[in-house]
C-alpha atoms as one frame of an Amber mdcrd trajectory, in Angstrom:
protein
  39.549  89.157   4.098  42.393  87.616   2.316  42.664  84.850   5.298  39.234
  83.870   4.657  39.441  83.109   0.937  42.349  80.425   1.655  39.788  78.915
   3.911  36.987  78.876   2.017  38.934  77.580  -1.171  40.231  74.539   0.936
  36.929  73.586   2.363  35.867  73.590  -1.038  38.680  71.369  -2.204  37.931
  69.047   1.051  34.213  69.091   0.288  34.702  67.649  -3.389  37.552  65.421
  -2.166  35.237  63.913   0.379  32.021  64.091  -2.133  34.404  62.004  -4.319
  35.310  59.668  -1.919  31.811  59.051  -1.106  30.744  58.731  -4.636  33.659
  56.225  -5.111  32.415  54.466  -1.968  28.891  54.184  -3.391  30.126  52.598
  -6.747  32.777  50.163  -5.162  29.039  49.166  -3.037  27.500  48.107  -6.027
  30.143  46.976  -8.011  31.793  44.722  -4.952  30.061  41.363  -4.919  27.993
  40.702  -1.992  29.474  38.054   0.385  29.087  34.905  -1.580  27.914  33.004
   1.664  24.876  35.271   1.705  23.265  33.005  -1.404  24.104  29.691   0.367
  20.636  27.638   0.008  19.405  26.869   3.574  17.864  23.514   4.604  15.040
  21.969   3.071  11.957  21.700   5.599   8.940  19.787   4.921   6.303  20.808
   6.944   2.767  19.324   8.064  -0.427  20.938   7.475  -0.406  22.496  11.164
   3.246  24.294  10.477   5.183  21.676  12.578   8.443  20.715  10.928   8.020
  16.874   9.432  11.480  16.711   7.831  14.570  18.918   7.769  17.384  18.285
   5.331  21.157  19.011   5.916  21.969  22.340   3.788  24.255  21.650   0.850
  27.512  22.913   2.969  26.147  20.270   5.779  24.562  22.674   7.968  21.444
  22.974  10.027  20.196  26.736   8.663  16.333  27.021   7.918  15.189  30.014
   6.201  14.012  32.459   8.834  11.429  35.033   7.599  10.979  37.798  10.193
   6.973  36.949  10.135   7.301  33.561  11.193   9.841  34.652  14.216   8.272
  35.400  17.924   7.761  39.175  17.863   8.855  38.909  21.426  12.336  37.560
  20.328  12.473  40.356  17.514  12.146  43.171  20.089  14.335  41.517  22.940
  17.091  41.222  19.822  17.258  44.873  18.739  17.176  45.934  22.485  19.919
  43.802  23.300  22.084  44.045  20.061  20.934  47.097  17.991  18.335  49.951
  19.663  18.670  51.941  16.285  18.726  48.834  13.691  15.744  50.892  11.715
  17.439  53.992  11.680  21.517  53.666  10.637  22.910  52.965   7.614  24.629
  49.457   8.796  27.165  51.545  11.128  25.808  53.188  14.134  27.892  56.563
  14.663  26.393  57.312  18.117  27.420  53.547  19.265  30.748  54.180  17.729
  31.260  57.402  19.678  29.857  56.148  23.216  31.895  52.670  22.802  34.909
  55.161  22.068  34.547  57.439  24.757  33.633  54.472  27.140  36.527  52.587
  26.456  38.961  55.716  26.913  37.445  56.411  29.866  37.870  52.833  31.173
  41.398  52.172  29.832  40.359  49.282  28.777  37.963  47.821  26.057  34.295
  47.361  27.541  31.882  48.147  24.773  31.293  47.166  21.413  29.618  49.129
  18.714  28.858  46.473  16.364  25.166  46.690  14.531  23.539  43.442  13.493
  24.373  44.154  10.034  28.124  44.229  10.903  27.646  41.191  13.212  26.250
  39.607  10.052  29.346  40.348   8.091  31.518  38.844  10.397  29.235  35.596
  10.230  29.302  35.621   6.586  33.358  36.667   6.277  35.277  35.740   9.364
  38.360  37.867   9.807  40.969  38.635  12.620  39.703  40.812  15.026  41.962
  43.709  13.580  41.438  47.729  12.927  41.601  47.146   9.359  38.938  44.263
   9.413  36.647  46.517  11.304  36.938  49.131   8.572  36.245  46.243   6.072
  33.267  45.137   8.051  32.164  48.311   7.851  31.964  48.905   4.857  30.653
  45.482   4.121  27.325  46.620   6.489  26.770  49.697   4.327  27.233  47.762
   1.627  24.369  45.479   2.844  22.372  48.030   3.726  22.646  49.944   0.310
  21.693  46.771  -1.386  19.184  44.861   0.881  16.217  46.190   2.826  16.271
  46.174   6.933  13.572  42.976   6.270  16.143  41.343   4.493  19.170  42.232
   6.352  17.579  41.244   9.536  16.013  37.979   7.856  19.828  37.008   6.594
  21.168  37.615  10.300  18.303  35.195  12.072  19.300  32.820   8.873  23.020
  32.939   9.570  23.931  33.599  13.505  25.729  30.693  14.743  24.431  28.635
  17.550  27.170  25.828  17.954  28.793  23.031  16.023  26.991  22.985  12.181
  23.708  24.905  13.689  22.699  28.315  12.646  20.113  30.612  12.598  17.076
  30.982  14.991  14.597  28.350  13.408  17.331  25.710  13.517  18.491  26.730
  16.969  15.136  26.519  18.645  14.383  22.992  17.143  17.883  21.754  18.179
  17.656  23.380  21.557  14.087  23.283  22.267  12.378  20.622  19.988   9.945
  23.405  18.619   9.931  26.244  16.268  10.844  30.059  16.902   7.161  30.891
  16.303   6.335  30.774  20.096   9.374  31.450  22.638   8.979  31.260  26.392
  11.174  34.468  28.124  13.610  31.692  29.303  13.807  30.357  25.454  14.126
  34.232  23.950  17.261  34.652  26.384  18.705  31.329  25.710  18.808  32.119
  22.033  20.017  35.783  22.528  23.042  34.191  24.439  24.558  31.510  22.835
  25.558  33.860  19.861  27.770  35.684  21.902  29.770  32.617  22.401  28.762
  29.985  20.967  31.483  27.344  21.318  31.699  27.859  25.215  27.318  28.365
  25.610  25.819  25.636  23.337  24.212  22.806  24.850  26.398  20.643  26.386
  26.982  19.452  30.061  30.368  21.340  30.406  28.812  24.509  29.304  25.402
  24.531  31.360  26.646  26.869  34.220  27.921  29.557  31.692  24.970  29.216
  29.725  22.621  29.295  32.738  24.617  32.403  34.364  24.509  34.314  30.832
  20.694  33.703  30.119  19.837  34.522  33.392  21.772  38.081  33.248  20.428
  38.926  29.896  17.137  37.913  30.924  17.602  40.746  33.868  18.853  43.308
  31.408  15.934  43.117  29.143  13.237  42.979  32.011  15.166  46.011  33.659
  14.380  47.858  30.058  10.768  46.014  29.686  12.148  44.270  26.579  11.414
  40.853  27.476   7.970  39.408  27.271   6.125  39.105  30.601   3.884  36.489
  28.915   0.270  37.215  27.258  -0.456  40.702  26.582  -2.764  42.078  29.326
  -1.346  39.382  31.922  -0.343  41.030  35.123   2.944  39.472  35.838   5.916
  41.449  37.490   9.331  41.897  36.607  10.424  39.952  39.369   7.895  36.832
  38.751   9.750  36.622  35.047  12.972  36.589  36.167  12.197  34.076  38.723
  10.522  31.536  36.631  13.610  32.028  33.598  16.020  31.098  36.901  14.167
  28.332  37.605  13.944  26.987  34.356  16.555  24.367  33.248  19.142  25.192
  30.268  18.950  22.521  27.331  21.905  20.026  27.855  22.130  18.683  24.088
  21.077  19.154  20.735  17.934  17.206  19.803  17.526  15.637  16.726  16.058
  17.441  13.741  12.548  16.030  12.531  13.026  13.244   9.798   9.413  12.182
   9.507   7.469  10.873   6.419  11.003  10.391   4.764   9.696   8.885   1.278
   7.046  12.147   1.126  10.032  14.632   1.920  12.602  13.429  -0.521  10.240
  12.756  -3.305   8.155  16.407  -2.839  11.953  17.899  -2.792  12.912  16.363
  -6.218   9.414  17.724  -7.426  10.475  20.945  -6.331  13.815  21.838  -6.479
  15.145  24.968  -5.368  11.936  25.386  -3.097  13.052  25.293   0.710   9.739
  25.216   2.699   7.392  22.502   1.574   4.336  23.278   3.540   2.091  19.977
   2.934  -1.338  18.802   3.578  -0.248  15.929   5.548  -1.355  15.283   9.240
   0.905  14.532  11.752  -1.332  12.136  13.387  -2.623  10.602  10.495   1.075
  10.223   8.971   2.477   8.495  12.238  -0.661   5.807  12.670  -0.238   4.793
   8.750   3.385   4.687   9.295   2.848   2.687  12.322   0.464   0.315  10.929
   2.655  -0.158   7.985   5.512  -0.963  10.214   3.606  -3.614  12.271   1.984
  -5.323   9.378   5.677  -5.260   7.707   6.913  -7.893  10.625   4.653 -10.456
   9.593   5.053 -10.039   5.590   8.864 -10.133   5.567   9.355 -13.584   6.740
   6.785 -14.418   3.927   9.097 -12.544   1.241   6.950  -9.285   1.190   9.579
  -6.647   1.658   7.944  -3.200   0.206   4.624  -1.619   1.096   3.029   1.981
   0.419  -0.340   3.930   1.970  -2.017   6.933   0.747  -4.906   8.478   2.598
  -6.638  11.405   1.050  -9.660  13.490   2.780 -12.007  13.507   0.262 -13.920
  16.849   0.534 -10.640  18.937  -0.340  -8.973  16.144  -2.087  -6.003  16.508
   0.120  -3.465  13.843   1.008  -2.990  13.058   4.746  -0.740  10.468   4.981
   2.125   9.045   2.213   3.919   6.176   3.294   6.524   5.049   0.457   8.109
   1.849   2.333   7.883   0.415   6.103  11.743   0.728   6.133  13.280   3.608
   4.608  16.669   2.362   5.608  16.074  -0.735   3.720  19.016  -0.444   1.169
  18.803  -4.270   0.077  15.119  -4.046  -0.864  15.086  -0.650  -2.214  13.719
   0.795   1.032  14.453   4.646  -0.300  11.959   3.911  -3.501   8.663   6.052
  -2.941   6.290   3.096  -3.324   3.093   5.704  -3.490   4.584   7.266  -6.910
   5.726   3.670  -8.292   3.742   2.465 -11.179   2.565  -1.463 -10.695  -0.160
  -3.739 -12.206  -3.325  -2.856 -10.351  -4.750  -6.322 -10.500  -8.441  -6.287
  -9.900  -8.799  -2.584  -8.564  -9.813  -0.887 -11.718 -12.926  -3.272 -12.240
 -15.272  -0.805  -9.939 -14.597   1.615 -12.792 -15.668  -0.526 -15.459 -18.582
  -1.529 -13.672 -19.728   1.725 -13.375 -19.052   2.686 -17.000 -20.988  -0.199
 -17.862 -24.255   1.394 -15.964 -23.082   4.785 -17.386 -23.544   3.700 -20.923
 -26.777   1.685 -20.469 -24.783  -1.694 -21.562 -25.579  -3.072 -17.744 -26.940
  -3.202 -14.163 -26.075  -4.436 -10.785 -28.796  -7.320 -11.454 -27.714  -8.798
 -15.088 -26.879 -11.929 -15.589 -23.372 -12.253 -17.057 -21.406 -15.231 -18.226
 -18.754 -16.751 -16.039 -17.281 -19.575 -18.375 -14.054 -20.280 -19.925 -13.462
 -18.090 -23.175 -10.448 -17.670 -25.302  -9.350 -14.618 -26.895  -6.176 -14.504
 -29.244  -3.794 -15.192 -26.953  -5.454 -14.333 -23.721  -7.768 -16.979 -21.541
  -8.466 -15.024 -18.314  -9.348 -17.019 -15.274 -10.521 -16.272 -12.047  -8.170
 -15.825  -9.211  -9.237 -19.279  -7.586  -9.476 -21.175 -11.009 -13.159 -21.968
 -10.896 -16.173 -20.763 -12.967 -19.792 -19.804 -12.049 -21.626 -20.303 -14.760
 -24.097 -17.284 -14.745 -23.848 -14.750 -11.923 -25.312 -11.052 -11.422 -22.955
  -8.570 -12.407 -23.071  -7.288  -8.815 -22.010 -10.530  -7.412 -19.006 -10.396
  -9.994 -17.778  -7.381  -8.555 -17.921  -8.285  -5.017 -16.634 -11.884  -5.695
 -14.091 -10.444  -7.989 -14.755 -12.591 -11.046 -12.311 -11.823 -13.994 -14.421
 -13.136 -17.453 -17.492 -10.658 -16.710 -15.376  -7.978 -16.766 -13.195  -8.672
 -19.574 -16.826  -9.307 -21.581 -17.684  -6.062 -20.126 -14.550  -4.205 -21.338
 -15.113  -5.794 -24.738 -18.044  -3.712 -25.144 -17.189  -0.760 -23.507 -14.024
  -0.289 -25.347 -10.726  -0.388 -24.334 -10.171   3.602 -25.729 -13.411   4.407
 -23.815 -12.023   2.895 -20.837  -8.595   4.682 -21.268 -10.009   7.859 -21.616
 -12.037   7.573 -17.954  -8.532   6.651 -16.366  -6.746   9.523 -17.769  -9.510
  11.742 -16.338  -9.029  10.309 -13.060  -5.477  11.506 -13.170  -3.761   8.336
 -14.472  -0.950   9.792 -16.485   1.018   7.034 -17.604  -0.828   5.608 -20.468
   0.306   4.548 -23.714  -1.088   6.702 -26.288  -2.307   4.110 -28.839  -5.219
   2.159 -27.326  -4.099  -0.566 -29.434  -1.629  -1.052 -27.145  -3.496  -2.659
 -24.808  -5.757  -5.689 -24.682  -8.765  -6.973 -22.711  -6.575  -7.725 -19.910
  -6.898  -4.144 -18.898  -9.919  -5.197 -17.125  -8.025  -7.080 -14.723  -4.655
  -5.251 -14.323  -3.041  -4.959 -17.654  -1.471  -1.515 -16.757   0.180   0.009
 -14.581  -0.604   3.462 -12.061   0.526   4.204  -8.272  -0.923   4.242  -5.640
  -1.309   7.811  -5.578  -3.192   7.712  -8.986  -5.608   4.909  -7.721  -6.505
   7.038  -4.801  -7.576   9.555  -6.892 -10.103   6.983  -8.622 -11.590   5.805
  -5.601 -12.027   9.262  -4.448 -14.596   9.644  -7.153 -16.019   6.388  -6.268
 -16.914   7.416  -2.745 -18.346  10.937  -3.371 -20.186  12.176  -6.612 -18.231
  10.489  -9.244 -16.169  13.567  -9.645 -12.656  13.437  -8.798  -9.719  16.534
  -8.831  -6.057  16.658  -8.722  -5.053  15.640  -5.256  -3.225  18.423  -3.305
  -0.089  17.554  -1.282   1.216  21.184  -1.032  -0.764  24.143   0.657   0.934
  26.422  -1.982   1.938  26.241  -5.362  -1.002  23.700  -6.308  -3.889  25.535
  -7.736  -7.195  24.451  -6.733  -8.989  22.782  -9.911 -12.454  22.291 -10.444
 -13.509  18.470  -9.925 -14.154  16.340 -13.224 -16.451  13.791 -13.765 -15.298
  10.163 -14.090 -18.504   8.607 -13.559 -22.077   9.710 -13.018 -23.090  10.128
  -9.229 -25.844   7.756  -9.396 -23.327   5.103 -10.978 -20.869   5.857  -8.186
 -23.781   5.052  -5.590 -24.399   1.408  -7.472 -20.887   0.723  -7.332 -20.596
   1.578  -3.317 -23.279  -0.554  -3.075 -21.672  -3.406  -4.577 -18.588  -2.913
  -2.887 -20.133  -2.558   0.665 -21.438  -6.340   0.503 -19.815  -8.270   3.007
 -20.482 -11.986   2.482 -17.512 -12.284  -0.237 -14.157 -13.637  -0.776 -12.331
 -10.953   0.289 -13.356 -10.364   4.132 -10.953 -10.145   6.126 -11.219 -13.249
   9.010 -10.137 -11.246  11.740 -12.836  -8.404  10.481 -15.284 -11.510  10.812
 -15.272 -11.286  14.966 -14.552  -7.647  15.342 -16.659  -6.333  12.240 -15.826
  -3.381  10.117 -15.988   0.393  10.401 -19.690   1.737   9.414 -19.835   2.944
   5.794 -17.099   1.188   4.334 -16.536   0.069   1.086 -13.599  -1.708  -0.703
 -12.024  -3.586  -3.243  -8.800  -5.844  -3.051  -6.388  -6.619  -6.026  -3.790
  -9.390  -6.817  -1.722  -9.041  -9.853  -0.920 -11.707 -12.215   1.814 -14.174
 -10.585   1.033 -12.641  -7.150   3.403  -9.789  -7.248   1.238  -7.111  -6.096
  -1.502  -7.185  -3.438  -3.801  -4.072  -3.405  -6.602  -2.829  -1.246  -8.258
   0.378  -1.942 -11.647   1.635  -0.193 -13.340   4.499   2.051 -15.039   5.361
   5.030 -17.411   8.289   5.445 -14.640  11.109   4.800 -11.500   9.367   3.989
 -10.078   7.198   0.845  -7.004   4.787   1.254  -4.809   2.619  -0.307  -2.489
   0.132   0.597  -0.285  -1.559  -1.783   2.365  -4.628  -0.685   4.825  -6.157
  -2.963   8.731  -6.177  -3.955  10.131  -3.312  -5.677  12.241  -6.162  -8.145
   8.692  -7.830  -8.889   9.611 -11.093  -7.056   6.226 -13.182  -6.355   5.286
 -14.738  -3.304   2.359 -17.200  -2.916   1.336 -14.731   0.244   0.616 -11.465
  -1.969  -2.801 -11.219  -2.259  -4.979  -8.461  -1.908  -7.474  -9.712   0.869
  -4.839 -11.230   3.005  -1.754  -8.704   2.828  -3.068  -5.297   1.981  -7.127
  -5.656   3.082  -6.372  -5.809   6.509  -3.911  -2.874   6.738  -6.581  -0.925
   5.046  -9.177  -1.905   7.664  -7.320  -0.494  10.568  -6.348   2.721   8.380
  -9.979   3.329   7.690 -11.169   2.263  11.916  -8.374   4.216  12.592  -9.630
   7.436  10.874 -13.021   6.842  11.699 -12.146   7.225  15.444 -10.699  10.902
  14.711 -13.441  11.873  12.202 -17.188  13.043  12.975 -19.911  10.584  13.687
 -21.905   9.743  10.313 -24.843   7.489   9.489 -23.733   3.620   9.369 -25.413
   3.675   5.767 -25.017   5.169   2.185 -28.980   5.467   2.067 -29.535   8.717
  -0.097 -30.282   7.882  -3.328 -28.932  10.329  -5.731 -31.342  12.258  -8.123
 -29.805  10.842 -11.495 -31.303   7.248 -10.601 -34.883   5.838 -10.809 -36.660
   2.314 -10.223 -37.261   0.481 -13.345 -38.818  -2.892 -13.278 -36.639  -6.056
 -14.521 -37.010  -9.469 -14.983 -36.242 -11.270 -11.533 -33.957 -13.967 -13.280
 -31.877 -12.072 -15.465 -32.069  -8.204 -14.140 -32.826  -7.556 -17.940 -35.988
  -5.401 -18.925 -38.576  -7.961 -19.005 -40.449  -9.380 -21.919 -43.856 -10.361
 -21.361 -42.454 -14.404 -20.757 -40.903 -12.954 -17.706 -43.584 -13.823 -15.020
 -41.361 -12.695 -12.031 -40.532  -9.358 -11.799 -38.907  -6.716  -9.378 -37.860
  -2.984  -9.169 -34.129  -1.992  -9.216 -32.191   1.419  -9.684 -31.070   2.578
 -12.974 -29.529   5.729 -14.262 -32.757   8.148 -15.634 -30.899   8.696 -18.869
 -29.068   5.215 -19.357 -31.881   2.497 -18.761 -30.748  -0.416 -20.611 -32.950
  -1.728 -23.385 -31.828  -5.364 -24.265 -34.865  -7.607 -23.074 -34.469 -10.805
 -21.404 -32.812 -12.943 -23.429 -33.295 -15.985 -21.393 -37.208 -16.178 -21.017
 -39.478 -17.350 -24.060 -42.990 -18.175 -24.149 -43.852 -21.162 -26.719 -46.995
 -23.256 -27.431 -46.444 -26.704 -26.936 -48.472 -29.531 -28.127 -49.777 -31.132
 -24.826 -49.463 -34.739 -26.653 -46.430 -34.916 -28.090 -44.386 -32.086 -25.771
 -42.876 -30.643 -29.174 -43.056 -26.868 -29.886 -45.713 -25.930 -32.480 -45.858
 -22.735 -34.275 -48.631 -20.851 -35.072 -49.742 -22.558 -38.277 -49.731 -25.961
 -36.591 -52.023 -25.166 -33.611 -55.502 -26.008 -35.598 -56.656 -29.303 -34.420
 -54.216 -29.606 -31.284 -54.417 -29.437 -27.807 -51.824 -26.806 -26.605 -50.591
 -25.088 -23.878 -48.542 -21.865 -23.301 -45.372 -22.538 -21.479 -42.291 -20.333
 -20.124 -38.838 -21.751 -20.814 -35.433 -20.841 -20.003 -33.041 -20.724 -23.054
 -29.126 -20.143 -22.101 -26.749 -19.156 -24.727 -24.546 -22.455 -25.642 -21.709
 -21.472 -24.257 -23.374 -21.625 -20.587 -25.269 -25.078 -21.982 -21.931 -26.367
 -22.592 -20.255 -25.750 -19.505 -23.518 -26.619 -17.405 -23.085 -29.887 -18.884
 -19.700 -30.594 -18.020 -19.873 -29.519 -14.778 -23.185 -29.850 -13.070 -24.513
 -32.525 -15.839 -27.147 -31.644 -18.670 -29.024 -28.860 -17.709 -32.986 -28.609
 -18.941 -33.154 -27.754 -22.338 -35.962 -26.671 -24.625 -38.315 -28.928 -26.521
 -37.560 -28.874 -30.124 -40.108 -28.042 -32.763 -42.332 -30.300 -34.385 -41.182
 -30.718 -37.494 -42.137 -28.807 -40.211 -43.853 -26.424 -37.788 -41.391 -24.419
 -36.054 -42.672 -20.828 -34.155 -41.899 -17.858 -36.487 -39.444 -15.071 -36.259
 -35.956 -14.541 -37.328 -33.348 -16.420 -36.450 -29.442 -15.621 -36.092 -26.804
 -17.429 -37.431 -24.134 -19.592 -35.088 -21.444 -17.663 -34.221 -17.587 -19.798
 -34.066 -16.105 -19.316 -30.587 -13.136 -21.439 -31.225 -10.930 -21.820 -33.218
 -10.477 -18.155 -32.320 -10.313 -15.756 -34.976  -7.150 -14.614 -36.451  -5.572
 -17.723 -34.429  -2.327 -19.605 -35.802  -1.979 -23.303 -34.727   1.496 -24.544
 -34.399   2.235 -28.516 -34.139   4.875 -29.685 -32.113   7.080 -32.467 -33.812
   6.960 -35.770 -32.006   3.826 -35.388 -30.205   1.038 -37.398 -31.492  -1.800
 -35.632 -34.004  -4.688 -37.258 -31.758  -3.415 -35.196 -28.800  -2.976 -32.027
 -30.545  -6.718 -32.024 -31.813  -8.190 -28.555 -32.148 -11.955 -28.017 -30.675
 -14.641 -26.661 -32.749 -17.055 -24.691 -30.240 -19.873 -22.461 -31.580 -22.565
 -20.411 -29.900 -26.180 -20.677 -31.399 -29.315 -19.198 -30.031 -31.367 -22.591
 -29.886 -29.849 -26.230 -29.057 -30.303 -27.376 -32.632 -27.908 -29.693 -34.515
 -24.533 -27.866 -36.072 -22.830 -29.826 -38.934 -19.223 -28.832 -39.115 -16.807
 -28.971 -42.495 -13.563 -28.615 -42.697 -12.386 -27.735 -46.219 -15.422 -29.003
 -47.563 -15.758 -32.214 -46.149 -18.135 -32.893 -43.382 -16.534 -33.347 -40.158
 -19.569 -34.442 -38.312 -23.103 -33.186 -36.671 -23.752 -32.411 -33.061 -25.496
 -30.228 -30.678 -24.660 -27.016 -29.982 -23.698 -27.397 -26.548 -21.062 -29.880
 -27.874 -17.656 -29.646 -28.979 -16.515 -31.465 -31.998 -12.531 -32.249 -32.311
 -10.841 -32.186 -35.519  -7.198 -33.534 -36.223  -4.973 -30.583 -37.741  -2.656
 -30.561 -40.722  -0.278 -28.012 -41.908  -1.757 -25.355 -44.121  -4.880 -22.718
 -44.306  -8.043 -24.379 -43.548 -11.741 -23.377 -43.658 -14.181 -24.137 -41.084
 -17.481 -24.061 -41.813 -20.492 -24.385 -39.496 -24.354 -24.340 -40.531 -27.518
 -25.575 -38.572 -30.630 -26.964 -39.875 -32.031 -24.072 -41.277 -28.996 -23.363
 -43.967 -27.572 -20.608 -41.823 -23.812 -20.430 -41.494 -20.548 -19.384 -40.258
 -16.838 -19.228 -41.569 -13.359 -18.948 -40.090 -10.075 -19.708 -41.444  -7.512
 -21.450 -39.140  -3.865 -21.439 -40.402  -1.745 -24.700 -39.010   2.157 -24.385
 -39.020   5.046 -26.729 -38.049   7.261 -25.632 -35.299  10.476 -25.821 -36.275
């Protein structure tokens, strides 16, 4: 009994000491930081929509290392890895006591080291913190392995191993190695590939793919495949396949080993760099980009750049969107990413530029939605001046009166400046904001009427969002570039479905200036509508349009804003747009050639065949057109008027003077004064309405004349040394009838002329009151300030 008590006492001391050491070890495991390299960020990977890598970046430590969640790795590889390296991975605490005992006994029996006891966790520690192969190092590695197991889950430990395991040179991790060795991810691996990925980490310097390592790698791979097949740990192909072990081994041996590292994917570089900057810290960028579409658009842009560079055009961008889901299928930021001289790395698809005429379709649709205009409306296209702004057409010519639909298809400027004046700059800015344009000044007064022809800036991505709405039901949603992290938003209405349909009809017309010459021979893809644009000074060339399922935007220009006479939307951007849409059509489904289904919010209305306005009783020729049910234009035809004319004199007579006269009813066309003036100057004097019999004017209220020139608020500046006759100011007024107008300056009569004629006045320094009056005493006034240049 006396001998038992000291033994129990000593056993208690040993137990307490062991427990104390264990507690101390546990405390140390939580107190000592984990290996710092465990937090090293991996390579950022941009993936196509099908999961294939599009672009892989070097990790910050200049290594190719891709995060490898276990679920993204072929399960057959995981099974083979555990069978070969760590059978009890899921049951040991980081150190495998059974493996240690087995290795120790085997090494003693053989008299040399023939087996190790390293677990996957211990191997991970060696990769993260390389140490000399000594007993002390082994103890530290064991402690670190237990520490990792205490603080990480088994899945996290395995994922870290798969990410950091070395594969020669600066390649780490199974995913990076699979790309470098085989050119594909580790999601699906053949038996030969699995065996290769297992043997290289055992001796990376002597087995990674180079010609001098070929035989060593082949022998090691075949041996590992044999061992794994013996224990049924190597895949024999699809589940249920009746393939013998011998057949699999023979296939492995017949497969060549990789002899060199393959280049990592570096496609879609602008999208990759831009998205990485948009999502800092995100290592996997799963995009909506389609590999085939992206490569096709890049090729078309490169081919076009060959012919455009000699013309002084060095930068271009393209966007392709699949409209049903609003997903971006292709993004090209520039034809040459490595053109440092011309800013080749700037992402052109996200760079704001003047859109030229590409916003006119939005304005056209807004005019229809507000009931201000219709496709058949006659609109003025004559020289008009605003304060500091005189819009002109691209070709420098004016057409007089044109249908609004033709004004859009021919991209005339003045009709849309006039339409914007009626729609309102603030309302149009609101529509742009709804469509996703973010680069807008908070104060609408920052913009002028030049907004109609590109007096703002937006990116190709933003323009694509607008044209997605135009090509569909008038609604758009935020374009999707990433499969994850972008919540699907409900589409918002930019324009009505009917207005979008009518706008597409105008943009589908073929007989127009921006119809590409080559396509006159080859034709256009079916169901294409498009708009081109050229910014002021030939600095930007645009083309935007849609086919049955896709919308595309193409921009060409120079990031330094250098101009080129060849920067014309129809010539530079249009052909590429049509090539893209044609290429997409061949990849899509066959749809009807025409967009014939009329939206429910449209109805047929009767209009004057000449003016497109609701007819008066004087409009003898009429036709039916489409208009929105809730926004049918109400302003009646202003051009036709029915009058009673004295047959003998040919003069117009009112009701009070018809007694005793032989009269007849006639329908006359009366143009606004500005139109008559332009027609006189360019096409000779047009027919005019007969004047009224003196004292026998037709009844009805008349409007006062409206001064067109000088512009309200204008300040005229006299240039010293230039003769005053060469600095005369034109006086112009618009009047409803071709009646004489009398002009006064500072109360002194200047002269009388028909409303369609100009008067000229020689200015002098000071503030002057200008007054015009018609023969019924209706007047208009304007003040003009004249200064002398100093």
